[in-house]
C-alpha positions in Angstrom: 0.0 0.0 0.0 1.0 3.6 -0.7 1.9 5.9 2.1 -0.3 9.0 2.6 1.1 12.2 1.0 -0.1 14.3 3.9 2.5 14.7 6.6 1.9 15.3 10.2 2.5 19.1 10.0 0.1 19.5 7.0 -2.6 17.7 9.0 -2.0 19.9 11.9 -2.1 23.1 9.9 -5.3 22.0 8.2 -6.9 21.3 11.7 -5.8 24.8 12.9 -7.2 26.5 9.7 -10.6 24.6 10.1 -10.7 25.5 13.9 -10.0 29.2 13.1 -12.7 29.2 10.5 -15.2 27.6 12.9 -14.3 30.1 15.7 -14.8 33.0 13.3 -18.2 31.7 12.2 -19.3 31.2 15.9 -18.3 34.8 16.7 -20.2 36.1 13.7 -23.3 34.2 14.7 -23.0 35.5 18.3 -22.7 39.1 17.2 -25.8 38.6 15.0 -27.8 37.2 17.9 -26.7 39.9 20.3 -27.1 42.7 17.8 -28.7 45.8 19.3 -30.4 48.4 17.2 -28.8 51.8 18.1 -31.1 54.9 18.0 -30.1 58.4 17.3 -30.2 59.2 21.0 -27.7 56.5 21.7 -25.3 57.9 19.1 -25.5 61.5 20.3 -22.6 63.1 22.1 -22.6 66.5 23.8 -19.8 68.9 24.7 -19.9 70.3 28.3 -18.7 73.8 29.4 -15.1 72.5 29.7 -15.0 71.1 26.2 -15.3 67.5 27.3 -17.5 65.0 25.5 -20.4 63.6 27.5 -23.5 61.5 26.9 -25.8 63.7 28.9 -27.4 66.8 27.3 -26.5 70.2 28.8 -28.8 71.9 31.2 -30.8 74.6 29.4 -31.1 76.8 32.5 -27.3 77.2 32.6 -27.1 78.3 28.9 -25.0 81.4 28.3 -25.7 83.8 25.5 -22.6 85.0 23.7 -22.5 87.9 21.3 -20.6 86.8 18.2 -19.2 90.3 17.7 -17.2 89.9 21.0 -15.4 86.8 19.8 -11.8 87.8 18.8 -10.1 85.5 16.3 -6.5 86.3 15.7 -5.3 89.9 15.9 -7.8 92.6 16.9 -9.2 94.6 13.9 -7.5 97.9 13.6 -10.0 100.7 13.3 -9.7 103.0 10.4 -7.9 106.1 11.6 -9.2 109.2 10.0 -6.4 111.7 9.8 -7.6 115.3 10.3 -4.7 116.7 8.3 -3.8 114.3 5.5 -0.9 116.5 4.3 2.3 115.4 5.9 5.7 117.0 6.0 9.1 115.3 5.6 12.6 115.2 4.2 13.8 113.4 1.0 16.4 110.9 2.2 17.0 109.2 -1.1 15.9 109.9 -4.6 17.2 108.3 -7.8 16.3 110.4 -10.8 17.4 107.8 -13.3 15.1 105.1 -11.8 12.4 107.4 -10.8 11.9 106.5 -7.1 13.1 107.4 -3.6 12.2 107.6 0.0 10.8 110.4 2.2 11.2 110.4 6.0 8.0 111.6 7.7 9.0 114.4 10.2 6.3 113.4 12.7 6.6 109.6 12.8 10.2 109.2 11.4 8.9 106.5 9.1 10.3 106.1 5.6 7.7 106.3 2.8 8.2 105.2 -0.7 7.8 107.9 -3.5 7.7 107.3 -7.2 8.2 109.9 -9.9 4.5 109.6 -10.9 3.5 110.9 -7.5 5.5 114.2 -7.8 4.0 117.6 -8.4 7.4 119.3 -8.6 11.0 118.1 -9.0 12.7 116.9 -5.8 16.2 116.0 -4.8 17.8 114.6 -1.7 17.6 116.8 1.3 14.5 118.7 0.2 11.8 119.6 2.6 8.5 118.3 1.0 4.8 118.1 1.8 3.0 114.9 0.7 0.0 112.7 1.2 0.1 108.9 2.0 -1.9 106.3 0.0 -1.8 102.5 0.2 0.1 101.3 -2.8 0.7 97.7 -4.2 3.5 96.9 -1.7 2.7 99.3 1.1 2.4 103.0 1.8 3.3 105.4 -1.0 3.8 109.2 -0.9 1.6 111.0 -3.5 1.1 114.6 -4.5 4.6 115.4 -3.4 5.7 119.1 -3.6 8.7 121.0 -2.2 8.3 123.5 0.7 10.1 126.8 0.6 
């Protein structure tokens, strides 16, 4: 008679595989039998005043009304400052006639403001005392309507 082709380890592996399959089937049937139908209330979660999740709804008597305008996100909004005298005075610190731009130092705030040749009323050069107005340009503040002061 011929000897069986299945070795001991092959038989053991087959037994383990069948046992695993049967265990899995039993667990599936047990889950099906114990299956509970969840309602919407069972699935709801609430957030308490401390930001923690809870299963109990909040008490409506303790409800706080919050004005949405009072909520600050990021940096506080800078109010538009309306300048009474829009005409500023300053000194030309740098001006390149070939390229057509320069900088004016504001005498009040000591800030440098960019000036382009298109914003000039009269010709200017370095060291001139000038009067100007400030407008928002593409890359920041720009001096416009620049004229020299005698």
